[in-house]
C-alpha positions as CSV (number, residue, x, y, z in Angstrom):
1,M,104.9,78.5,172.9
2,R,105.8,78.8,169.2
3,Y,105.6,76.3,166.5
4,V,105.7,76.3,162.7
5,E,103.2,74.6,160.5
6,V,103.3,73.8,156.7
7,R,99.8,73.4,155.2
8,A,98.9,72.1,151.8
9,V,96.3,74.5,150.3
10,N,95.1,74.2,146.7
11,G,98.3,72.7,145.3
12,R,100.6,75.1,147.2
13,F,102.2,75.0,150.6
14,E,101.7,77.8,153.2
15,V,104.0,78.3,156.1
16,Y,102.5,79.5,159.4
17,L,104.0,80.6,162.7
18,H,101.8,79.9,165.7
19,A,102.3,81.7,169.1
20,V,100.1,80.2,171.8
21,E,99.9,80.3,175.6
22,D,101.6,77.4,177.1
23,V,98.7,76.1,179.1
24,G,99.4,72.4,178.6
25,S,100.2,69.7,181.0
26,E,101.0,66.0,180.8
27,G,97.2,65.4,180.4
28,F,96.6,68.2,178.0
29,L,98.9,68.3,175.0
30,D,96.8,69.5,172.1
31,L,98.6,72.6,170.9
32,G,95.7,73.4,168.5
33,E,93.4,74.0,171.4
34,F,95.8,76.4,173.3
35,P,94.6,80.0,173.2
36,P,96.6,82.5,171.1
37,F,99.5,84.2,172.9
38,D,98.1,87.6,172.0
39,P,94.3,87.5,172.1
40,D,94.1,90.9,170.4
41,D,96.0,89.6,167.3
42,E,93.3,88.2,165.0
43,A,95.9,86.5,162.7
44,G,97.3,84.9,165.8
45,E,94.3,82.6,166.2
46,F,95.0,80.7,163.0
47,G,98.8,81.4,162.8
48,R,100.7,84.1,161.1
49,L,101.3,83.4,157.4
50,L,105.0,83.7,156.7
51,G,105.1,82.6,153.1
52,M,104.0,80.2,150.4
53,A,105.8,77.8,148.2
54,E,105.1,75.6,145.2
55,D,106.5,72.4,146.7
56,P,107.0,70.9,150.2
57,L,110.8,71.3,150.1
58,A,110.6,75.0,149.2
59,A,108.1,75.4,152.1
60,L,110.7,74.0,154.5
61,V,113.2,76.5,153.2
62,V,110.8,79.3,153.9
63,A,110.3,78.1,157.4
64,E,114.0,77.7,158.0
65,E,114.8,81.2,156.7
66,R,111.9,83.0,158.4
67,T,111.9,81.2,161.8
68,G,115.2,79.3,162.2
69,A,113.2,76.0,162.0
70,V,115.5,72.9,161.9
71,R,114.7,70.4,159.2
72,R,115.6,67.3,161.3
73,W,113.1,68.3,164.0
74,W,110.0,68.5,161.8
75,V,107.3,66.1,162.8
76,N,103.9,65.0,161.4
77,E,100.8,66.8,162.8
78,N,99.8,64.0,165.1
79,V,103.3,63.7,166.5
80,V,103.7,67.3,167.7
81,Q,101.7,66.5,170.9
82,D,104.3,63.8,171.8
83,E,107.1,66.3,171.3
84,Y,105.3,68.9,173.4
85,G,104.8,66.1,176.1
86,D,108.5,65.5,176.1
87,F,109.1,69.3,176.5
88,V,106.7,69.4,179.4
89,R,108.3,66.3,181.2
90,A,111.7,67.9,180.7
91,G,110.6,70.9,182.8
92,R,109.9,73.3,179.9
93,P,113.5,74.3,179.3
94,S,113.8,77.9,178.1
95,G,116.2,79.9,176.0
96,V,117.3,77.3,173.5
97,S,116.0,74.4,171.6
98,V,117.1,70.8,172.2
99,D,120.0,71.2,169.7
100,G,121.2,74.4,171.3
101,R,119.8,76.9,168.8
102,P,118.1,80.0,170.2
103,W,114.3,80.2,169.9
104,P,113.1,82.8,167.4
105,D,111.3,85.8,168.8
106,V,107.7,85.9,167.6
107,R,107.9,89.7,167.6
108,D,110.3,89.4,164.6
109,F,107.4,88.2,162.5
110,A,104.9,91.0,163.3
């Protein structure tokens, strides 16, 4: 399971890619509690820093360019569990996102 996070840190915005094991269920949706996909990758536990920006819009551009993130699908931190729940209930479709774009390969960011 991969997702992108934008964090506000000291007046800047950091963009992280998370790769975690998909161990969730309809009763367990907290992506922040999922184990890293690669337990030997120390950076993977907190996400892989992809870039920084001076403002939120520039951070979204970094995420889009580095991961293929789609701006209209961004959600607030507390909403991501709802989105993941929809993904689980849909049978965990693979290969493409809900809008038909291919998922980025986390190995491209190593």
